[in-house]
C-alpha positions in Angstrom: -199.9 118.6 -137.2 -197.7 116.4 -135.0 -199.3 113.9 -132.6 -197.5 112.8 -129.5 -198.1 109.1 -130.2 -196.1 109.2 -133.5 -192.3 109.0 -133.5 -190.8 111.1 -136.4 -188.1 110.3 -138.9 -186.1 113.4 -139.5 -183.3 114.1 -142.0 -180.9 117.1 -141.8 -178.8 117.7 -145.0 -175.4 119.4 -144.6 -174.2 122.2 -146.9 -172.2 121.2 -149.9 -168.4 121.4 -149.4 -168.4 120.6 -145.7 -166.0 117.8 -144.6 -167.6 114.5 -143.8 -169.9 114.6 -140.7 -168.4 111.2 -139.9 -164.9 112.7 -139.7 -162.7 112.4 -136.6 -163.3 116.1 -135.7 -166.9 116.4 -136.7 -168.6 113.2 -135.5 -167.7 113.6 -131.8 -169.1 117.1 -131.9 -172.3 116.0 -133.6 -172.7 113.1 -131.2 -172.3 115.4 -128.1 -174.8 117.8 -129.6 -177.3 115.1 -130.3 -176.9 113.6 -126.8 -177.7 117.1 -125.3 -180.7 117.8 -127.5 -183.2 115.9 -125.5 -185.6 118.1 -123.5 -188.7 117.5 -121.3 -190.9 117.9 -124.4 -188.5 116.5 -127.1 -186.5 113.3 -127.2 -183.8 112.0 -129.6 -184.3 108.2 -129.5 -182.0 107.1 -132.4 -179.6 108.7 -134.9 -177.3 107.9 -137.7 -174.6 110.3 -138.9 -173.7 109.9 -142.6 -171.1 111.9 -144.6 -173.4 114.7 -145.6 -176.6 114.2 -143.6 -178.0 113.0 -140.3 -181.0 110.7 -139.8 -182.9 110.9 -136.5 -185.9 109.2 -134.9 -187.4 111.7 -132.4 -190.5 112.0 -130.2 -192.2 115.2 -129.1 -195.1 116.0 -126.8 -196.8 118.3 -129.4 -196.3 120.2 -132.6 -194.6 123.2 -131.0 -192.3 120.9 -129.0 -191.3 119.1 -132.2 -190.6 122.4 -134.0 -188.7 123.9 -131.1 -186.8 120.6 -130.4 -185.7 120.3 -134.0 -184.7 123.9 -134.3 -182.7 123.7 -131.1 -181.1 120.5 -132.2 -180.1 121.9 -135.6 -178.6 125.1 -134.1 -176.8 123.0 -131.4 -175.3 120.7 -134.1 -174.4 123.6 -136.4 -172.5 125.4 -133.7 -170.7 122.2 -132.7 -169.7 121.4 -136.2 -168.5 124.9 -136.9 -166.5 125.0 -133.7 -165.0 121.6 -134.4 -164.0 122.7 -137.9 -162.9 126.2 -136.9 -165.3 127.8 -139.4 -168.3 130.0 -139.5 -171.3 129.8 -141.8 -174.3 127.8 -142.7 -174.3 124.1 -141.9 -177.9 123.2 -142.8 -178.9 125.2 -145.9 -182.4 123.8 -145.9 -185.0 123.1 -143.3 -185.1 119.6 -142.0 -187.4 117.0 -143.6 -189.7 115.2 -141.1 -192.1 112.3 -141.6 -194.4 111.0 -138.9 -194.2 107.2 -138.3 -197.9 106.3 -137.8 -198.0 102.5 -137.8 -195.9 99.6 -136.4 -194.7 98.9 -139.9 -193.6 102.5 -140.6 -191.9 102.6 -137.3 -190.0 99.4 -137.9 -189.0 100.5 -141.3 -187.9 103.9 -139.9 -185.7 102.1 -137.3 -184.2 99.9 -140.0 -183.6 102.8 -142.3 -181.9 105.0 -139.6 -179.9 102.3 -137.8 -178.6 100.5 -140.9 -178.3 103.5 -143.2 -174.5 103.3 -143.4 -174.9 100.0 -145.4 -176.8 101.9 -148.0 -174.6 105.0 -148.2 -171.2 103.6 -147.6 -171.9 100.1 -149.1 -170.7 98.7 -145.8 -171.2 95.1 -144.7 -174.0 94.5 -142.3 -173.2 95.4 -138.7 -173.4 98.0 -136.0 -172.5 101.5 -137.3 -170.2 103.1 -134.8 -171.5 106.5 -135.9 -175.1 105.9 -134.9 -177.0 104.9 -131.8 -177.3 101.3 -133.1 -175.2 99.9 -130.2 -177.9 101.1 -127.7 -180.9 99.8 -129.7 -182.4 96.9 -127.8 -184.4 95.4 -130.7 -181.7 93.4 -132.6 -182.5 89.8 -133.4 -178.9 88.9 -132.7 -176.9 89.4 -129.5 -174.5 92.3 -129.9 -171.6 93.3 -127.7 -172.7 95.8 -124.9 -171.9 99.4 -125.9 -169.2 101.4 -124.1 -169.7 105.0 -122.9 -172.7 106.9 -121.9 -176.0 106.3 -123.9 -176.4 109.2 -126.3 -180.2 108.8 -126.8 -183.3 108.7 -124.7 -185.6 105.7 -124.1 -188.7 105.9 -126.3 -191.9 106.8 -124.6 -194.4 106.2 -127.4 -196.0 102.8 -127.8 -195.0 102.6 -131.4 -191.3 103.2 -130.7 -191.0 101.2 -127.5 -192.9 98.0 -128.5 -195.5 98.5 -131.2 -192.9 98.3 -134.0 -192.2 94.6 -133.0 -195.7 93.6 -134.2 -194.6 94.4 -137.8 -192.0 91.7 -138.1 -190.2 91.3 -134.8 -186.6 92.3 -133.9 -184.4 93.7 -136.6 -181.8 91.6 -138.3 -178.4 93.3 -139.1 -178.8 92.0 -142.7 -182.0 94.0 -143.3 -180.0 97.0 -144.7 -182.0 99.6 -146.6 -182.0 99.1 -150.4 -179.4 100.7 -152.6 -180.7 103.6 -154.6 
């Protein structure tokens, strides 16, 4: 059962055979869909779009709000992806995977995993992933250039996501990329 005070790390895996979600046609559609997914009861606070999956950190007021928010987000993204690709059919063949972040340490690791995930999957050098909300994250240890464009995510409302995570090691360093698997 979801508790309001816990941010949630969510993963949506795309169907096999779809073009990269980071592609020039698909990413803008996904980003627009994610930026419009926030509701009064559900907030997308960070995201990272990879070639075949999307990582999110979300907050919700209750269990029903989390389920409704994620279902709506998945449908909104699927429609946007299909429209961008001129196709029909399943985009997310499986239900999302969600994991509550219950401690400052879990929340800090969740932020690190989501915001620096491209280093793991694309074996990219440390930096700001342009296909994530990393440019709008205000918890970097180093100064980064100010982002351009409208912020695609909502400000966190839970203590864990707004400030509690800092107790588990302080601001994130760009070199803290998730481990290769």
